[in-house]
C-alpha positions in Angstrom: 92.8 90.1 104.9 96.7 90.8 104.9 98.1 93.7 106.4 98.6 96.3 103.5 101.9 97.5 102.7 100.8 101.2 102.6 100.1 103.4 105.5 96.2 103.4 105.8 94.4 106.4 107.1 90.8 106.8 107.9 89.5 110.2 107.4 86.7 110.5 109.8 84.2 113.7 110.1 81.8 115.6 108.1 83.0 116.6 104.7 85.2 113.5 104.4 84.0 112.8 100.9 84.8 116.4 99.6 88.3 116.2 101.2 88.9 112.5 99.7 88.0 113.9 96.2 90.5 116.7 96.7 93.4 114.3 97.6 92.6 112.1 94.5 95.7 112.2 92.2 98.4 113.1 94.8 101.6 111.2 94.4 102.0 108.4 96.8 98.3 108.9 97.9 95.6 106.2 96.8 92.1 107.4 97.7 89.7 104.2 98.2 86.1 105.0 97.3 83.3 103.8 99.8 82.0 101.3 97.3 85.5 99.8 96.6 86.2 96.3 98.3 88.4 96.4 101.4 90.7 93.8 99.9 91.6 96.0 96.9 92.9 98.5 99.5 95.3 96.0 100.6 96.8 95.5 97.0 98.0 98.8 96.3 101.6 100.1 96.4 100.9 103.5 97.1 102.6 105.0 100.3 99.3 105.9 102.0 95.7 104.7 101.5 93.3 107.2 102.6 89.6 106.4 102.9 86.4 106.8 105.0 85.5 103.3 106.0 85.9 103.3 109.8 86.0 99.8 110.8 84.8 101.1 114.6 82.0 103.2 113.4 79.6 100.9 114.7 81.1 100.9 117.8 81.7 104.6 118.0 77.9 105.1 117.4 76.7 102.6 120.0 79.2 103.9 122.4 78.0 107.5 122.0 74.4 106.3 122.0 74.9 104.1 125.2 76.1 107.1 127.1 73.9 109.6 125.6 70.9 107.3 126.4 69.9 107.0 122.9 70.6 103.6 122.1 68.6 100.6 123.4 70.3 98.3 126.0 72.7 95.9 124.5 73.4 97.9 121.4 77.0 98.7 122.5 77.8 95.1 123.2 76.3 93.7 119.9 78.6 96.5 118.0 81.7 95.4 119.9 81.1 91.7 119.2 80.6 92.6 115.4 83.7 94.6 115.4 85.7 91.7 117.1 84.3 89.0 114.8 85.2 91.3 111.6 88.7 91.9 113.0 89.2 88.3 114.1 88.3 87.0 110.6 90.2 89.6 108.9 87.2 91.1 107.2 88.5 94.6 108.2 91.8 96.1 109.8 92.3 98.9 112.1 93.9 101.8 110.2 97.4 103.0 110.9 96.1 106.5 111.7 92.6 108.2 112.1 92.4 111.8 110.7 89.6 113.7 112.5 88.2 116.5 110.6 87.1 119.4 112.9 86.9 117.7 116.3 85.9 120.7 117.9 82.6 120.6 116.1 81.7 117.3 117.4 79.1 116.7 119.9 80.6 116.2 123.5 80.4 112.4 123.5 81.9 112.3 119.8 84.9 114.2 121.1 85.3 111.9 123.9 85.2 109.0 121.8 87.9 110.4 119.2 90.2 112.5 121.7 89.6 110.3 124.7 88.8 106.7 123.9 90.8 106.1 120.5 93.5 108.6 121.4 93.9 106.9 124.8 94.5 103.7 123.3 97.1 104.9 120.7 97.8 108.6 121.3 99.6 109.0 118.1 97.4 107.4 115.7 94.5 109.8 116.1 95.3 113.1 114.5 92.9 116.0 114.5 92.9 118.2 111.4 91.0 121.1 109.8 88.3 120.1 107.4 90.2 121.2 104.3 92.3 119.4 101.6 95.5 121.5 102.5 95.1 120.7 105.9 94.8 117.0 105.4 97.6 117.0 103.0 99.7 118.8 105.8 98.8 116.1 108.4 99.6 113.1 105.9 103.2 114.7 105.4 103.5 114.9 109.2 101.9 111.7 110.6 103.8 111.0 114.0 105.4 107.6 114.9 103.9 106.1 118.1 102.6 103.0 119.7 100.1 100.7 117.8 96.5 99.9 118.8 96.5 97.8 122.0 98.0 94.4 121.7 94.7 92.7 122.8 92.3 94.7 120.8 89.4 92.2 121.7 89.9 92.9 125.3 90.2 96.7 124.9 87.0 96.8 122.7 85.0 94.5 125.2 86.4 96.9 128.1 84.7 99.9 126.3 81.4 99.2 128.1 83.2 100.5 131.5 84.8 103.6 129.7 82.9 106.7 130.9 83.2 109.8 128.6 83.8 112.3 131.4 86.5 109.9 132.9 88.4 109.0 129.9 92.0 109.4 130.1 92.1 110.1 133.8 94.2 108.0 136.2 92.1 105.4 137.8 92.3 105.0 141.7 94.4 101.9 143.0 92.5 98.8 143.5 92.7 97.4 147.1 
């Protein structure tokens, strides 16, 4: 899948469907429905494409399940390899931004995923927002510039098995 010309934003969190409905019809914003093929998203000419299909959702769920001891062994590794395969063959793309709705209400491990793991990989690409249409509109109008996702996304994803929630973003001790 070719990289879209638009800025792609994934709306993450509960209530995203209602927020997306409230954004429909805004000038320069194309709201992509959940049932719409991903290839069509790349063909729009709107400044922003906003949708709720997180390409890393399976990895996020498996990572939280791994550290919350809710997922069977190997689930995280399988989810990572599935995401790597989808990214490699172009079936999915990392978005330009994630707008995370009401991150304070997330379970502890979910907060670590959004505000630790993802924000640690690309700090300005994860933007918290209140779960209202007006807050999301405001966030879209003020998306910060910043570094992109890691150059080697495959290695970054595969290293997630060693990223511990309570230690995300902390400096690592020097290796001897």
